[in-house]
C-alpha positions as YAML, in Angstrom:
chain: A
units: angstrom
residues:
- id: 1
  name: MET
  ca: [-11.24, 7.24, 14.56]
- id: 2
  name: THR
  ca: [-11.16, 9.25, 17.40]
- id: 3
  name: THR
  ca: [-10.58, 13.14, 17.64]
- id: 4
  name: ASP
  ca: [-7.94, 14.93, 19.61]
- id: 5
  name: THR
  ca: [-9.09, 16.73, 22.01]
- id: 6
  name: THR
  ca: [-6.00, 18.89, 23.00]
- id: 7
  name: THR
  ca: [-6.40, 22.54, 22.11]
- id: 8
  name: THR
  ca: [-4.05, 25.16, 22.41]
- id: 9
  name: PRO
  ca: [-5.44, 28.29, 24.30]
- id: 10
  name: THR
  ca: [-5.88, 32.17, 22.40]
- id: 11
  name: THR
  ca: [-4.99, 33.94, 25.11]
- id: 12
  name: THR
  ca: [-3.55, 33.27, 28.77]
- id: 13
  name: SER
  ca: [-7.13, 33.55, 29.95]
- id: 14
  name: THR
  ca: [-8.42, 30.49, 31.55]
- id: 15
  name: THR
  ca: [-11.32, 30.00, 28.94]
- id: 16
  name: THR
  ca: [-12.04, 26.66, 26.80]
- id: 17
  name: THR
  ca: [-11.71, 29.07, 23.79]
- id: 18
  name: ALA
  ca: [-9.54, 27.41, 21.22]
- id: 19
  name: LYS
  ca: [-6.68, 28.95, 19.06]
- id: 20
  name: TYR
  ca: [-7.02, 25.43, 16.63]
- id: 21
  name: PRO
  ca: [-10.03, 23.12, 16.57]
- id: 22
  name: SER
  ca: [-9.93, 20.00, 17.65]
- id: 23
  name: PHE
  ca: [-8.19, 17.90, 15.04]
- id: 24
  name: VAL
  ca: [-8.31, 14.34, 13.67]
- id: 25
  name: ARG
  ca: [-5.94, 11.70, 15.41]
- id: 26
  name: ILE
  ca: [-4.38, 9.71, 12.57]
- id: 27
  name: PRO
  ca: [-3.95, 6.18, 14.72]
- id: 28
  name: ARG
  ca: [-1.10, 4.36, 14.49]
- id: 29
  name: ARG
  ca: [-0.79, 0.99, 12.24]
- id: 30
  name: LEU
  ca: [1.86, -0.37, 13.20]
- id: 31
  name: ASP
  ca: [4.70, 0.21, 15.97]
- id: 32
  name: VAL
  ca: [7.69, -0.57, 13.29]
- id: 33
  name: ASP
  ca: [10.72, 0.88, 15.44]
- id: 34
  name: ARG
  ca: [9.14, -1.77, 18.14]
- id: 35
  name: LEU
  ca: [8.14, -4.48, 16.14]
- id: 36
  name: ALA
  ca: [11.38, -4.16, 13.47]
- id: 37
  name: PRO
  ca: [14.02, -3.01, 15.43]
- id: 38
  name: SER
  ca: [16.88, -4.02, 13.24]
- id: 39
  name: PHE
  ca: [15.18, -2.80, 10.50]
- id: 40
  name: SER
  ca: [14.57, 0.57, 12.16]
- id: 41
  name: GLU
  ca: [18.52, 1.00, 12.94]
- id: 42
  name: ALA
  ca: [19.32, 0.10, 9.42]
- id: 43
  name: MET
  ca: [17.36, 2.97, 7.83]
- id: 44
  name: GLY
  ca: [18.80, 5.40, 10.63]
- id: 45
  name: ARG
  ca: [22.17, 4.31, 9.22]
- id: 46
  name: LEU
  ca: [20.93, 4.27, 5.73]
- id: 47
  name: ASP
  ca: [20.08, 7.83, 6.34]
- id: 48
  name: GLU
  ca: [23.54, 8.74, 7.64]
- id: 49
  name: ALA
  ca: [25.52, 7.43, 4.99]
- id: 50
  name: ALA
  ca: [23.21, 9.07, 2.36]
- id: 51
  name: ALA
  ca: [23.55, 12.34, 4.33]
- id: 52
  name: ALA
  ca: [27.29, 12.12, 4.74]
- id: 53
  name: ASP
  ca: [27.59, 11.40, 1.15]
- id: 54
  name: ALA
  ca: [25.75, 14.23, -0.10]
- id: 55
  name: GLU
  ca: [27.70, 16.41, 2.61]
- id: 56
  name: ARG
  ca: [30.89, 15.06, 1.04]
- id: 57
  name: ALA
  ca: [29.92, 15.34, -2.30]
- id: 58
  name: GLY
  ca: [28.58, 19.22, -1.85]
- id: 59
  name: VAL
  ca: [25.17, 19.05, -2.31]
- id: 60
  name: ASP
  ca: [23.25, 22.17, -0.71]
- id: 61
  name: PRO
  ca: [21.82, 21.75, 2.01]
- id: 62
  name: ALA
  ca: [18.97, 23.64, 0.70]
- id: 63
  name: LEU
  ca: [18.06, 20.83, -2.39]
- id: 64
  name: ARG
  ca: [18.83, 18.17, -0.30]
- id: 65
  name: GLU
  ca: [15.80, 19.18, 1.82]
- id: 66
  name: LEU
  ca: [13.84, 20.33, -0.77]
- id: 67
  name: VAL
  ca: [14.32, 16.78, -2.57]
- id: 68
  name: ARG
  ca: [13.06, 14.88, 0.83]
- id: 69
  name: LEU
  ca: [10.59, 17.07, 1.27]
- id: 70
  name: ARG
  ca: [9.20, 16.68, -2.55]
- id: 71
  name: ALA
  ca: [9.45, 12.75, -2.31]
- id: 72
  name: SER
  ca: [7.50, 13.09, 1.21]
- id: 73
  name: GLN
  ca: [4.57, 14.98, -0.61]
- id: 74
  name: LEU
  ca: [4.38, 12.70, -3.70]
- id: 75
  name: ASN
  ca: [4.55, 9.32, -1.25]
- id: 76
  name: GLY
  ca: [1.67, 11.24, 1.07]
- id: 77
  name: CYS
  ca: [4.22, 10.86, 4.79]
- id: 78
  name: ALA
  ca: [2.69, 13.20, 6.76]
- id: 79
  name: TYR
  ca: [5.99, 12.65, 9.57]
- id: 80
  name: CYS
  ca: [8.31, 13.19, 6.63]
- id: 81
  name: VAL
  ca: [6.32, 16.34, 5.21]
- id: 82
  name: ASP
  ca: [6.48, 17.95, 8.54]
- id: 83
  name: MET
  ca: [10.01, 17.14, 8.97]
- id: 84
  name: HIS
  ca: [11.41, 17.86, 6.37]
- id: 85
  name: SER
  ca: [9.56, 21.17, 5.90]
- id: 86
  name: ARG
  ca: [11.05, 22.04, 9.33]
- id: 87
  name: ALA
  ca: [14.31, 21.50, 7.99]
- id: 88
  name: ALA
  ca: [14.19, 23.06, 4.77]
- id: 89
  name: ALA
  ca: [13.47, 26.30, 6.62]
- id: 90
  name: ASP
  ca: [16.11, 25.46, 9.09]
- id: 91
  name: VAL
  ca: [18.66, 25.76, 6.28]
- id: 92
  name: GLY
  ca: [17.06, 29.03, 5.06]
- id: 93
  name: VAL
  ca: [14.23, 27.81, 2.11]
- id: 94
  name: ASP
  ca: [12.21, 30.46, 2.61]
- id: 95
  name: ALA
  ca: [8.23, 29.99, 3.41]
- id: 96
  name: GLN
  ca: [7.41, 31.00, -0.18]
- id: 97
  name: ARG
  ca: [9.70, 28.48, -2.03]
- id: 98
  name: LEU
  ca: [8.19, 25.75, 0.49]
- id: 99
  name: LEU
  ca: [4.49, 26.55, -0.63]
- id: 100
  name: ALA
  ca: [5.70, 26.69, -4.50]
- id: 101
  name: LEU
  ca: [7.08, 23.50, -3.75]
- id: 102
  name: PRO
  ca: [4.18, 21.32, -5.34]
- id: 103
  name: VAL
  ca: [4.33, 23.85, -8.47]
- id: 104
  name: TRP
  ca: [7.77, 24.03, -8.84]
- id: 105
  name: ARG
  ca: [7.60, 23.38, -12.41]
- id: 106
  name: GLU
  ca: [5.99, 26.64, -12.74]
- id: 107
  name: SER
  ca: [7.60, 28.62, -10.20]
- id: 108
  name: SER
  ca: [10.66, 30.68, -11.26]
- id: 109
  name: PHE
  ca: [12.05, 30.25, -7.13]
- id: 110
  name: PHE
  ca: [14.17, 27.13, -7.92]
- id: 111
  name: THR
  ca: [17.62, 27.19, -9.30]
- id: 112
  name: ALA
  ca: [18.89, 24.95, -12.25]
- id: 113
  name: ALA
  ca: [20.17, 22.69, -9.97]
- id: 114
  name: GLU
  ca: [17.29, 22.08, -7.90]
- id: 115
  name: ARG
  ca: [14.91, 21.64, -10.63]
- id: 116
  name: ALA
  ca: [17.03, 18.75, -12.37]
- id: 117
  name: ALA
  ca: [17.18, 17.31, -8.77]
- id: 118
  name: LEU
  ca: [13.24, 17.53, -8.12]
- id: 119
  name: GLU
  ca: [13.16, 16.23, -11.44]
- id: 120
  name: LEU
  ca: [14.94, 13.15, -10.85]
- id: 121
  name: ALA
  ca: [13.11, 12.84, -7.36]
- id: 122
  name: GLU
  ca: [9.81, 12.98, -8.75]
- id: 123
  name: ALA
  ca: [10.85, 10.22, -11.68]
- id: 124
  name: VAL
  ca: [12.11, 8.12, -8.88]
- id: 125
  name: VAL
  ca: [8.79, 8.37, -6.65]
- id: 126
  name: ARG
  ca: [6.97, 7.33, -9.84]
- id: 127
  name: VAL
  ca: [9.28, 5.11, -11.65]
- id: 128
  name: SER
  ca: [6.39, 2.27, -11.18]
- id: 129
  name: ALA
  ca: [4.83, 3.95, -13.92]
- id: 130
  name: ALA
  ca: [7.28, 4.72, -16.10]
- id: 131
  name: GLU
  ca: [11.60, 4.19, -16.02]
- id: 132
  name: VAL
  ca: [13.67, 7.08, -15.20]
- id: 133
  name: PRO
  ca: [14.37, 8.75, -18.47]
- id: 134
  name: ALA
  ca: [18.27, 9.23, -19.03]
- id: 135
  name: ALA
  ca: [17.99, 13.00, -19.70]
- id: 136
  name: VAL
  ca: [16.60, 13.16, -15.92]
- id: 137
  name: VAL
  ca: [19.58, 11.87, -14.81]
- id: 138
  name: GLU
  ca: [21.61, 13.40, -17.53]
- id: 139
  name: GLY
  ca: [20.49, 16.91, -16.62]
- id: 140
  name: LEU
  ca: [21.22, 16.79, -13.19]
- id: 141
  name: VAL
  ca: [24.80, 15.35, -13.81]
- id: 142
  name: ALA
  ca: [25.12, 18.46, -15.80]
- id: 143
  name: GLU
  ca: [24.09, 20.54, -13.17]
- id: 144
  name: VAL
  ca: [25.69, 19.54, -10.25]
- id: 145
  name: GLY
  ca: [28.53, 16.72, -11.12]
- id: 146
  name: GLN
  ca: [28.13, 12.84, -11.48]
- id: 147
  name: GLU
  ca: [29.26, 12.53, -7.32]
- id: 148
  name: ALA
  ca: [26.86, 14.87, -6.18]
- id: 149
  name: ALA
  ca: [23.91, 13.49, -8.53]
- id: 150
  name: ALA
  ca: [25.03, 9.61, -7.15]
- id: 151
  name: ALA
  ca: [24.49, 11.70, -3.72]
- id: 152
  name: VAL
  ca: [20.88, 12.98, -4.37]
- id: 153
  name: LEU
  ca: [19.69, 9.79, -6.11]
- id: 154
  name: VAL
  ca: [20.39, 8.23, -2.56]
- id: 155
  name: LEU
  ca: [19.13, 10.66, -0.95]
- id: 156
  name: VAL
  ca: [15.59, 10.06, -2.83]
- id: 157
  name: VAL
  ca: [15.64, 6.49, -2.64]
- id: 158
  name: THR
  ca: [16.48, 6.87, 1.08]
- id: 159
  name: VAL
  ca: [13.49, 8.94, 1.69]
- id: 160
  name: VAL
  ca: [11.41, 7.10, -0.77]
- id: 161
  name: ALA
  ca: [11.94, 3.71, 1.57]
- id: 162
  name: TRP
  ca: [11.03, 5.88, 4.44]
- id: 163
  name: ASN
  ca: [8.27, 7.17, 2.91]
- id: 164
  name: GLY
  ca: [6.56, 4.17, 2.61]
- id: 165
  name: VAL
  ca: [7.43, 2.96, 6.24]
- id: 166
  name: GLY
  ca: [5.44, 5.92, 7.71]
- id: 167
  name: ALA
  ca: [2.96, 6.33, 5.28]
- id: 168
  name: THR
  ca: [1.97, 2.54, 5.30]
- id: 169
  name: ALA
  ca: [2.44, 2.42, 9.04]
- id: 170
  name: ARG
  ca: [1.72, 5.75, 10.32]
- id: 171
  name: CYS
  ca: [4.44, 4.92, 13.41]
- id: 172
  name: TRP
  ca: [5.22, 8.17, 13.43]
- id: 173
  name: SER
  ca: [3.20, 11.48, 14.00]
- id: 174
  name: PRO
  ca: [4.19, 14.83, 13.52]
- id: 175
  name: ALA
  ca: [3.63, 17.18, 16.77]
- id: 176
  name: ARG
  ca: [1.33, 20.44, 16.10]
- id: 177
  name: ARG
  ca: [3.45, 23.80, 16.69]
- id: 178
  name: ALA
  ca: [1.65, 27.02, 17.72]
...
């Protein structure tokens, strides 16, 4: 691996002092957008359809981004974690809730609907280890209704697919922000 030599100055002076150290550059493994353009386009349409269904079902934008972010955290997709943490902040999720997301079960910062959706997201991500319990689906339906529960499920399934591509191919890199 090579290191990224890009630095951000701490002041307007011309010194070489960096605000941030030289971070390690994570190399791309596969340029999926270029190598599999039909798939990439189809994934984009799938994502748009999942978002439209969530919007139509009245799924709260904060809940949408929290489940996308949590699934991305569990799946280790740096690009998706960056994107969905910014999107969550943009729809009003504050920093304290974002920082508590990995420990949401022990935190009182999440609504009953968010907790039910996060439970489903984690169960779907871990489906290879154990089936998604009926109680998890029923709990989400009880909180948000069937239509919104279905919309949350397709959001999670879609982000899990994106995570699989992003974490494996490392085809997209989040940009460092000051």
